[in-house]
C-alpha positions as CSV (number, residue, x, y, z in Angstrom):
1,M,0.0,0.0,0.0
2,T,1.2,3.5,-0.7
3,Y,1.1,6.0,2.2
4,Y,1.2,9.9,2.1
5,L,2.0,12.5,4.6
6,G,0.5,16.0,4.8
7,I,1.8,18.6,7.3
8,D,0.5,21.9,8.4
9,G,3.4,23.7,10.0
10,G,2.1,26.7,11.9
11,G,3.3,29.3,14.3
12,S,1.4,27.9,17.2
13,K,1.2,24.1,16.4
14,T,2.2,21.5,13.8
15,T,-0.5,19.0,12.5
16,C,0.5,15.9,10.6
17,A,-1.9,13.6,8.8
18,V,-1.0,10.2,7.3
19,G,-3.3,8.6,4.7
20,D,-3.4,6.1,2.0
21,G,-4.8,6.9,-1.4
22,A,-8.3,7.7,-0.2
23,T,-8.5,7.8,3.6
24,T,-6.8,9.6,6.5
25,L,-5.4,7.0,8.8
26,A,-4.1,9.1,11.6
27,T,-3.1,12.5,12.7
28,S,-0.9,14.2,15.3
29,T,-0.4,17.7,16.8
30,T,2.9,18.9,18.2
31,G,4.5,22.3,18.9
32,P,5.1,25.2,16.5
33,S,7.4,24.8,13.4
34,N,7.4,28.3,11.9
35,V,11.1,28.8,11.4
36,V,10.9,32.6,11.5
37,R,9.1,32.5,14.9
38,V,10.7,29.7,16.7
39,G,14.0,29.0,15.0
40,K,15.4,26.0,13.1
41,A,15.9,23.8,16.2
42,Q,12.4,24.1,17.5
43,A,10.8,23.7,14.1
44,R,13.0,20.5,13.5
45,E,12.0,19.1,16.9
46,S,8.3,19.8,16.3
47,L,8.3,18.3,12.7
48,H,10.2,15.2,13.7
49,L,7.9,14.5,16.7
50,G,4.8,15.1,14.7
51,V,5.8,12.8,11.9
52,R,6.8,10.0,14.1
53,Q,3.6,10.2,16.2
54,A,1.4,10.3,13.3
55,C,3.1,7.3,11.6
56,A,3.1,5.4,14.8
57,A,-0.7,6.0,15.1
58,A,-1.2,4.8,11.5
59,G,0.9,1.6,12.2
60,I,3.7,2.5,9.8
61,T,7.3,4.0,10.0
62,P,8.4,7.2,8.3
63,A,10.3,5.3,5.8
64,Q,7.0,3.9,4.5
65,V,5.8,7.3,3.4
66,S,6.0,7.6,-0.3
67,H,5.3,11.5,-0.8
68,T,5.2,14.3,1.8
69,C,3.7,17.8,1.5
70,L,4.4,20.4,4.1
71,G,2.5,23.7,4.1
72,A,4.5,26.5,6.0
73,A,4.4,30.2,6.4
74,G,7.2,31.8,4.5
75,A,7.8,28.8,2.2
76,A,8.1,31.1,-0.8
77,R,11.5,32.0,0.5
78,P,14.0,29.3,-0.8
79,E,15.9,29.4,2.5
80,I,12.9,28.6,4.6
81,A,11.7,26.0,2.3
82,G,15.2,24.5,2.1
83,T,15.6,24.5,6.0
84,L,12.2,22.6,6.3
85,R,12.9,20.1,3.5
86,R,16.3,19.3,5.0
87,A,14.8,18.8,8.4
88,L,12.2,16.4,7.1
89,A,14.7,14.6,4.8
90,E,16.4,13.4,8.0
91,I,13.5,10.9,8.6
92,L,11.6,10.9,5.4
93,S,12.4,9.8,1.8
94,P,11.8,12.0,-1.2
95,P,9.8,13.5,-2.7
96,I,9.3,16.1,0.1
97,E,7.3,19.1,-1.2
98,V,7.2,22.4,0.7
99,V,4.5,24.9,-0.1
100,G,2.9,27.9,1.4
101,D,0.5,27.5,4.2
102,M,-2.1,29.3,2.2
103,D,-1.7,26.8,-0.6
104,I,-2.7,23.9,1.5
105,A,-5.6,25.9,3.0
106,L,-6.9,26.8,-0.5
107,E,-6.6,23.1,-1.5
108,A,-8.4,22.0,1.5
109,A,-11.3,24.5,0.8
110,F,-11.8,24.2,-2.9
111,D,-9.5,21.5,-4.3
112,A,-8.7,22.8,-7.8
113,G,-11.7,25.1,-8.0
114,P,-12.0,28.9,-7.6
115,G,-12.6,30.7,-4.3
116,V,-11.1,32.9,-1.6
117,I,-10.0,31.6,1.8
118,V,-9.1,33.8,4.7
119,I,-6.7,32.4,7.3
120,A,-6.5,33.7,10.7
121,G,-4.2,31.8,13.0
122,T,-1.0,33.2,14.5
123,G,-0.8,35.3,11.4
124,S,-3.4,36.1,8.7
125,I,-3.9,36.4,4.9
126,A,-6.6,36.3,2.3
127,Y,-5.7,34.0,-0.6
128,G,-7.7,33.0,-3.7
129,R,-7.9,31.6,-7.1
130,D,-10.3,32.7,-10.0
131,P,-11.9,30.3,-12.5
132,Q,-9.0,30.7,-14.9
133,G,-6.5,29.7,-12.1
134,S,-5.0,33.1,-11.4
135,I,-3.9,33.6,-7.9
136,S,-4.1,36.7,-5.7
137,R,-3.6,37.6,-2.0
138,A,-4.2,40.3,0.4
139,G,-2.5,40.9,3.8
140,G,0.0,38.5,5.2
141,W,2.9,40.7,5.2
142,G,4.3,39.6,8.5
143,F,3.5,40.1,12.2
144,A,5.3,43.4,12.7
145,I,3.5,45.3,9.9
146,S,0.5,43.3,8.9
147,D,-1.3,40.0,9.8
148,E,-4.5,42.0,10.7
149,G,-7.1,40.1,12.7
150,S,-4.6,37.2,13.6
151,A,-4.0,35.9,17.1
152,H,-0.8,37.9,17.2
153,W,-2.6,41.2,16.1
154,I,-5.4,40.5,18.7
155,G,-2.9,40.1,21.5
156,R,-0.9,43.1,20.6
157,S,-4.0,45.3,20.0
158,T,-5.5,44.1,23.4
159,I,-2.4,45.2,25.3
160,M,-2.5,48.6,23.6
161,A,-6.2,48.9,24.4
162,V,-5.8,48.0,28.1
163,L,-2.8,50.3,28.6
164,R,-4.7,53.2,27.0
165,A,-7.7,52.4,29.2
166,A,-5.5,52.4,32.3
167,D,-4.1,55.9,31.2
168,E,-7.7,57.3,30.8
169,S,-8.8,55.7,34.2
170,A,-5.9,57.3,36.0
171,T,-6.6,60.6,34.4
172,R,-10.1,60.7,35.5
173,D,-9.3,59.7,39.1
174,P,-5.8,58.7,40.0
175,A,-6.8,57.5,43.5
176,S,-9.4,55.0,42.2
177,A,-7.7,53.7,39.1
178,E,-7.9,49.8,39.2
179,I,-6.5,47.1,37.1
180,S,-9.3,45.5,35.0
181,H,-10.2,41.9,34.9
182,L,-8.9,41.8,31.3
183,S,-5.6,43.4,32.3
184,R,-5.0,40.8,35.1
185,A,-5.8,38.0,32.6
186,L,-3.0,39.4,30.3
187,M,-0.6,39.8,33.2
188,E,-1.2,36.2,34.3
189,A,-0.7,34.9,30.8
190,W,2.7,36.5,30.7
191,S,3.5,36.1,34.4
192,A,3.7,39.9,34.8
193,E,3.2,41.6,38.2
194,S,2.1,45.0,37.1
195,L,1.0,47.0,34.1
196,N,4.6,48.3,33.9
197,D,5.8,44.7,33.7
198,L,3.2,44.0,30.9
199,A,4.4,47.0,29.0
200,A,8.0,46.0,29.4
201,A,7.3,42.4,28.2
202,G,5.4,43.9,25.2
203,N,8.4,45.9,24.3
204,S,11.0,43.3,24.9
205,R,13.5,42.0,22.2
206,P,13.1,39.5,20.7
207,P,9.3,40.3,20.5
208,P,7.1,38.2,22.9
209,D,4.4,35.8,21.8
210,F,1.5,38.1,21.5
211,A,-0.6,35.2,20.0
212,A,-0.3,33.5,23.5
213,L,-2.8,36.2,24.8
214,F,-5.6,35.2,22.4
215,P,-7.1,32.7,24.9
216,A,-7.3,35.3,27.6
217,V,-8.8,37.8,25.3
218,L,-11.3,35.4,24.1
219,A,-12.4,34.3,27.7
220,A,-12.8,37.9,28.6
221,A,-15.0,38.6,25.6
222,D,-17.1,35.6,26.3
223,A,-17.5,36.9,29.9
224,G,-18.8,40.1,28.5
225,D,-15.7,42.4,28.7
226,E,-16.4,45.3,26.4
227,L,-12.8,46.0,25.6
228,A,-12.1,42.5,24.6
229,Q,-15.2,42.5,22.5
230,T,-14.1,45.7,20.8
231,V,-10.8,44.2,19.8
232,L,-12.4,41.0,18.4
233,T,-14.9,43.2,16.5
234,R,-12.0,45.0,14.9
235,A,-10.3,41.6,14.1
236,G,-13.5,40.4,12.4
237,T,-13.7,43.6,10.4
238,E,-10.1,43.6,9.4
239,L,-10.4,40.0,8.1
240,A,-13.6,40.9,6.1
241,Q,-11.7,43.7,4.5
242,L,-8.9,41.4,3.5
243,A,-11.5,39.0,1.9
244,D,-13.1,42.0,0.1
245,I,-9.8,43.0,-1.4
246,A,-9.1,39.4,-2.6
247,I,-12.5,39.1,-4.0
248,R,-12.3,42.4,-5.9
249,R,-9.0,41.4,-7.4
250,L,-10.1,38.0,-8.6
251,F,-13.9,38.3,-9.2
252,L,-14.5,41.8,-10.7
253,D,-18.0,42.6,-11.8
254,A,-18.3,42.9,-15.7
255,S,-19.1,46.6,-15.4
256,S,-15.8,47.3,-13.6
257,P,-13.8,49.8,-15.8
258,S,-10.5,48.3,-14.4
259,K,-11.3,44.7,-15.7
260,A,-9.6,45.1,-19.0
261,T,-6.5,46.9,-17.7
262,E,-5.9,44.7,-14.7
263,G,-6.4,41.4,-16.6
264,V,-8.5,40.0,-13.8
265,S,-11.3,37.6,-14.6
266,S,-15.0,38.7,-14.4
267,V,-17.7,36.6,-12.9
268,P,-20.8,38.8,-13.1
269,D,-23.6,37.9,-10.6
270,A,-22.0,34.6,-9.8
271,A,-21.5,33.4,-6.2
272,V,-18.0,33.7,-5.0
273,P,-17.0,30.7,-2.7
274,L,-15.4,31.9,0.5
275,A,-13.9,29.9,3.2
276,M,-12.2,30.3,6.7
277,A,-9.3,28.6,8.2
278,G,-7.1,29.1,11.4
279,G,-7.5,29.1,15.2
280,V,-9.0,32.5,15.4
281,F,-11.9,31.5,13.4
282,R,-12.1,28.1,14.9
283,H,-12.3,29.2,18.5
284,A,-13.8,32.6,18.3
285,S,-17.5,32.5,17.2
286,F,-17.6,36.2,18.0
287,V,-15.0,36.8,15.3
288,R,-16.8,34.5,12.8
289,Q,-20.0,36.3,13.2
290,V,-18.4,39.8,12.8
291,F,-16.6,38.5,9.8
292,Y,-19.8,37.2,8.2
293,N,-21.7,40.4,8.8
294,E,-19.0,42.6,7.4
295,V,-18.4,40.4,4.3
296,V,-22.0,40.3,3.2
297,K,-22.1,44.1,3.3
298,L,-19.0,44.4,1.3
299,Q,-19.4,41.4,-1.0
300,P,-23.1,40.3,-1.4
301,R,-22.0,37.7,-3.9
302,A,-19.7,36.0,-1.3
303,K,-21.0,32.4,-0.3
304,L,-19.3,31.6,3.0
305,N,-18.7,28.1,4.1
306,P,-19.7,28.1,7.8
307,L,-17.3,25.2,8.6
308,V,-13.7,26.2,9.5
309,V,-11.4,24.4,7.0
310,D,-8.6,22.3,8.3
311,P,-5.5,23.0,6.1
312,V,-3.7,19.7,6.9
313,E,-6.5,18.0,4.8
314,G,-5.1,20.2,1.9
315,A,-1.6,19.1,2.6
316,L,-2.6,15.4,2.5
317,R,-4.5,16.0,-0.7
318,L,-1.5,17.7,-2.3
319,A,0.8,14.8,-1.2
320,R,-1.4,12.4,-3.1
321,K,-0.8,14.3,-6.4
322,P,2.2,14.3,-8.5
323,P,4.9,16.4,-6.8
324,R,5.4,20.0,-8.1
325,L,9.0,20.2,-7.1
326,T,11.4,22.6,-8.9
């Protein structure tokens, strides 16, 4: 029997899936394998552990895998793709294909068909394909300057918001200024003793893991914290705007004057398939609802799949196809 391996190498976790020609046999989840965020050693450790665990659960050894596809952030950069491929080659046989994390998400959502997927995990991006096969993206330019609506963005934005709220509270009445429940939750997540400690951690070098604050923000929002809800509302709105940009680039209306000059396909009045992927969408129903409400206002033709796509399914699907190695 022929076995295939698909891997979703993320900034917060790594998911591996082993399958035969038609069925997923086993999966595993380990730590992060984003080289930029965690470094080569941590990425290698997470990948090796994930592969071994998934193969063991499927009752095979890594040597029995015939073709592997890894989707990872930054894979368009040859040095990152090469680093990840070499790490996997220590325990797996070729071919080992390394593609972008958005490629496996797009495959999981639409197979080879058209559509736009918005990914909101540790980072974020909108990525799509038109009926002619042209690809376009919006966002995803890195956590320091982009990744709007991602877990990293949510964590950083929440710290900014609570520090501003603390300043305003102290200005109104310095004697009665108190640390909010949300502020305390953020401080606990980073083991900070005060708001000054929280600010110092946020400004440290190398940058801290802002995405690790996402669960605390989500819990506060679910408990009714207005500040946390405001940040999550902004996140959903930002993600909807990314979807809008990608849809306009790929599915321009026939009446658009820029269609001919931009060379973008036109699909007048046709529904535009839209999908979601990533932990922010998976765990935050609040963000999903805001995202949907904003998308239908910006793009009435968008037809949103209410289920959050699992990108590792796309990685396994690509592993079953002839490799596209260069």
